N, C-alpha and C positions, 0 to 999 in steps of 0.2 A: 942625600939629605943629611943634615946634622942630626946626630942621634943623641938624645938626652940620656943621662945616666939612668934615669928612671924608666927608660924604654927597655922592656924585657921580653923579647920575642920568645915564643914557646909553642911551636906548632905540634902539639901532642896528638892531634887528630890522625897524623900519619902513622901512629902506632897501630891503628885499627886495620889499615890495609885497604886495597882498592875494591874490595867487595862492598864497601860502605858508602862509596861516593864515586863521582865521575869528574875528572878534570875537564874544565870548560874555559872558554875565553869570554871576556866581557864584550858587549856591543861597542861598536865604534861610533860614538855619538857625534853629531855635527857640532855641538857646542857644549861647553862646560861653564855655566854661569853660577857662581856660588850664591845660594839663597839662605843657607843656615849652616853655621859651623858651631859645634858645641865645645868651646874651649874649656869649659868647666869639666866636662867629661874627659876631654883630651888630656887634661893635666893629670888625671888619675892613672894614665897609661903611658906617660912620657911623650905625648905627641902635641903638647900645647904650643911648642915653638915652631911648628910647621909654617913655612911661608905660604902666601896665598897660592903661588903656582904649584907648591908641593901638595897642598890640599887637593887641587884639581888633578895633578898627576896620579896621586895615590888613591883618591876617593871619588874619581869620576872616570879617569882613564885606567885606573886599577893596575898601575905599575907596582910590582911587589915591594913591600916594605923590607928593609934590610933583615937578612937572616930569618925570613919568614916563608910562608908558602910561596912557591915559585909559580904556581898556577892556581887559580880559584877552583874550589871543589863544590859541585852540586851534590848535596846529600840525598840519599835514597831513603824513602820511608813509605809506609802505608797509612791508613787511618779510617776511622768511622766519621763520615760526614752526614750530620743530621741522622745518626744512628744507622746509616747504610755503609757497609764496608766497601772501601775503594782501594784496590791493589795497584792502581795506576798513578800513584802520587810520587812526589819528590820535589826538590827545589826547582820550580818551573820558571821563575823569573828572579831568582836570587842565587847567591852562592856564598860559601864561606871564603872570605878573602884573607884573613889573618887571625892568628891567635897570639895573645900576649898577656902578661901578668899585670894586675893593677896594683895600686899602692897598699892593698890589703893582702896581696899574695894570691888572689883568686885568678884562675885561668878564665880569660874572657875571649869572646869571639867578636870579630868585625865581620858582620854579614850584610848582605845587600837585599834590596828590593827594587826591581825595575832595571836590572843590569844586563838583560838580554836573554835570549833563548838558551835552553839547556835540553838534554835528552828527555826531560820531564815536563816540557812546556805544553804538550798535548795540543799542538797546533796554535797556541796563543802567541802573542807577539813578544812576551817576556818583558814588557815595559810597564812603567808606573806613571799615572797621571800626576801632574804637579799638585792638583788638589788633594790627591791621596797622600802625597808626601807632606803637605801642609797639615792635613788632618792628623797624621801620625805624630808630627812635632807637638801639636796641641795636646794630644792624648797622653803622650809620654811625659811631657813637662808637668801636666796637671796631676797625673797619677803619682809621679815622684814626689811632688809637693804634698800630696795627701797621704804619703807613707806606704804606697803600694810598691811591692817589689816588681820593678818593671825594667824592660830593656830601655836604653837611652837612644834617642835620635841623635846620631853623631854628626852627620853631614847630609845636606840636601843640595843637589846641583840640578839646575834646569838644563835640559839636554837638546833643545831645539828641534824636536820632532812634533808633528801633529798626529794625535792619536784619536781613534774612533772608539767610543764606548757607548753601550746601550743605556747606561744608567746616569749619564750626565750629558749636557750639551756638547756636541762634537762638530768639528774637530776641537780637541782640547790639548793643552800644553803638556809636555812630557818632563819627567824628572828621574833621577836615580837617588835612592836613599841608602845610606849606610847606618846600620844599627850597631851599638855596642851592647853585648848581652852576655849573660852568664851561661854559656853553652847553647848549642843548637840541637841537643839530643831530645827528641820528642817522645811521647808515648808511642806515636806512630812509628818511630824508628825501631822500637822493640817489636811492634806488631808485624813489621815486615819480616824480621828474622823468625818470629814464631810461625807466621804464615808458611814460610818455606821450611819450617822445622829444622832450621840451622842452629843447633844447640851450641856449637862452638862459637858462632858469631854472637849469639844471645849472651853467652857467658862473657865474651869480650866486651860487649856493651856494658854489662853489669860492672865488670872490673874497671873499665874506663870511667864510668859515672862515679863509682865510689871513690876512686883515687883522685881524679882530676876535677870533679865537680863538687864533691863533698869532703875532700881532703882526708879520706879514711883509707887505711891500708887494707886491700882485699885479703881474705884468708885463702887457704888452699881448698876450702870446702865450697863448692859452687852453690849448694842449697843455702848455706849460711850467708853467703854474699847476697843472694837473691832476696832473702828475707830481710836482711839489713837495709838493702836499697829500697825494698817495698815500704818499710817503715819510714825511711827518710822522705820518700816521695809522698807518702800519705800525709805526713806532718806538714811538708812544704805546701802541698796543694790545699790542705785545710786552711792554712794561713792565707793563701791566695784568695780563696773563696770569701773568707771573712773580710779581707781588705777591700774586695770589690763592693761588698754590701755597705761597709762603713763609709766608703767614698761615694756611694750612690752611682756606681759605674756599671754600665752594661756593655760587655765586650762584644756581644752580637753573634760570634761564631766560635763556640767552645767545642769544636770537633777535637777528636783525640790527636790529630796531627798539629793542633794549635796549643797543646799543653806541654810545656817544657818540663823535663824531669827535675829541674832545680826549683820548680814552683815559681819561676819568674814569668811575669805576664809579657806577652809579645804578640806581634802580628795583628795590627789594628786596621780593620776594614770599616764595617758599618757601625762602629761604636757610638754610644751616646752616654751622657750623664742624665739620669732621670731627675726631673725637677722635684717630684714628690716621691714619697715612700710608697710606690705603687708596684706590687709584686708582678702584675701582668704587663708592665712596660717593656716593650721590645725595641731593639735597635735596628735589626735587619728587616728591610721591607719584605724579604723572602722567607722570614720565619713565621709562616702563616699560623702555626699552632702554638707559638710561644714557647718552643722547646728551650730556648736560651733567654727567656724573659728575665727581668731583674730578680724576681723572687725564686726563679728556677735555677739560678746559677750554681748554688751549692750542690744540688742534686745532679746537675749536669757534670760538674767537675768530679764528683764522687763516682759517677757512672764511668767516666773516662779512666779514673784510677783503677776501677774494677777491671777494665779491659787490660790495663797494664799488669795487674796481678794475674790475670788469665794467661798472659804471655809467659809469666814466670813459672806456671805450673809445669812447664817442660823441664824445669831444673829443681823445683822445690815442691813439697807436699801441699796439696790443696788446703787441707785443714789448717796447716801452719800459716799459709798466706791469708786465709780467711780470718784467722785469729789476729793476725798482724793488722788487718784493715778494720777490724770490728770496732775500734775506738775512733774511727774517723769523725763520726758525728760529734762525739764529745770534744775532740780536738778543735773542730770547727766552732762549736759553741764557745769554748774557752777563748779562742782567737778573736771571735766576734765581740765578745764582752770587752776584752782588752783593747781592741781597736776603737770601739765606741767611747770607752772611758778616755782613751788617749786623745781622740778627736775633740772631746769636750774640754780638754786642757786641764784635767784635774788628776790628783794622785789616787792611786789604788788604795782601797781599804780592805782588800781581801776578797776572796771569791764570792761569798754570799752577798756582801754589800754591793759589790760591783755588778753581780748578776741581777739583783733587784733594780739597780739603777738602770742597767741596759734595757730591762723589760719595760720600765717606765718610760725611757727615752723612745723606744720603738713604738709604744702605744701613742705617745705624743706625736711622733712623726706620722703615724698612720692617720691621725686626725686631719692632716693636710691643711693645718691652719697657716702654714708658711712652707716655703721650699726647704729642702734638706739643707742647702747651703746657708740659708737665712737662720734656721733654727740653731745649727751649730755655731754660727757667728754670734747670734744674740745671746746664747747661753754659755758661751765659751768661758772657761775658768770658773764655772759654777754660778755665774751671775744670773739673777732672775730679772728679766726685762720688765716685769710687773704685770698686774692683772689687766691693765688697759690693753697691752699688746698681746697677751696670751692668757685669756680668761677661761678657756675651755678646761674642763676637769682634768684631762690627761696632763696638761701642763702644770696644773696645781699639784698633781701627784708627783710630777717630775721635780718641782721645786722642793717638795718635802724630802725627796730622796737626796737632793743636793745640799740640803741644809748642813752647814758646818764642814763641808768639803774643803780641802786645801787645794788652792789653785797653783798651777805652774807659774813661773815668772811671766810677766806680760810684755808684749812687743807693741810698738805703736801702730802696727797694722790693725789691731783690734779697735782702734779709735776711728777707723774709716766709717763713712756713712753706709757703704754697701760691701757685702762680701765679694771676694773674687770667685767667680763661678765659670762654668764652661757648658752652657746650654746651646742647643743647636742653632738658635737664631744668631748668637754671637759668632759661632763657627762660620756660619754662612756669610755674615757681615765681613769677617776678616778675609774670607776667600773672595767676596765680591770686590773689595778694594784692590786685590791683586789682579783679578780677572778683568776688571773694567778700567783700572787706572795704573796698573803695575805699581801699586802703592803698598810697600812692605812695612810701613810704619805701624799699622795696627797690629800686625803679627809680632813685631819686635817689642811693642809696648806691652802686649799681652804676656809674652814670655817673661819680661821683666817683672810684671805684676804677679805672675804665678810664682816666680822664684822668691819674691819678697814674702808672699804668703807662706811658702815652704819654710823659709827662715823662721817666720813667726811660729809655725807649728812644730818646729824641731825643739826649740827650747825657750823661745820667746824672750830671751834675756837681753837682747840688744836691738836697738832700732836699726832699720835698714838705711 
């Protein structure tokens, strides 16, 4: 393949050694039909110039990229699943395919979903449904546009197999998805090492994460490294929780093996966007007690981070780790206020004013006079749609908080009649077009609309 100058392979995972992963082979798929290629993301890692057959060779057949991993690696980890510890986890239908630097110098992973069985498949087929791949594209594109730190859907290939699933009509079509993400080291990765009380491996993970994921030079003091990483993970996950709330997003399965130590959101299964600011809204049909409901997500993520800190007690003092995480709630509140103000498209006036505004906004959203997307769209830039549209007292209080606020530059997206949203009925309609007519135009149009909204929300200064 022609290698762009901006392609910078850097398989740092090999520094850890074979106690952390298992070399595996990709499934031999009957077919590789491209359904989505993210050339925008590819441009950031020097892969935008891949020819169509090269996309298939490297991202469906998984031939190694130049100077990169020669065999895919299934990573080992444990995790709490709905608060029950499971020591039998690991990459069961995915693997790490390559590592490379992006145009910001960050070390990124190309990982898969649906690429075949591994030692951690636990009897499952290691495959991904085409609908699951489509849903992940929609989730990642929407979250990126809304300012959530998320993995990117990099490529989706239909693979020509018929799959049987209990939660959707079967047989159903199969696919393999490749993600571009900032690391694959999970809280559950640390839990595995702590479970086996392997202090050397735990310290190796700490050093790897500091150096290659956070760009910080580890010191010679293991306790100091652990405390520093704990602080960084705490800050990143507080930001993640806040961004979910401001986006109206419900991940659905916030198990500790689904929390990346970089604070990047990934692994989208039963996700949904809640239409209304409803704390009890759940995404997963199997979340019977609302453990991961919309309003419970901050507590759930904080709980997972506490499990991370518990792992680090093998190398650092409990009191010091407790102190490090004691400010998580405050960091979450600060991040939530900032995210809500940003989504409104107005400039900060300082903590006190912004916090009062955020409280007024949440009270207005809780009234459910309109959907979350509609409220942010109508009030974007501090504009007041008027008493006829929003006469309820919480919205009049919001208008008072917005008085005199300076707006960000405006984009012509805000002149649309309707906001760009991603509720379940639209997701199902996009899938129905594919399932019933093999019509990919609605998906392509939706991705284009989401990206236009994302441009508008970034700086709003230029029309699309």
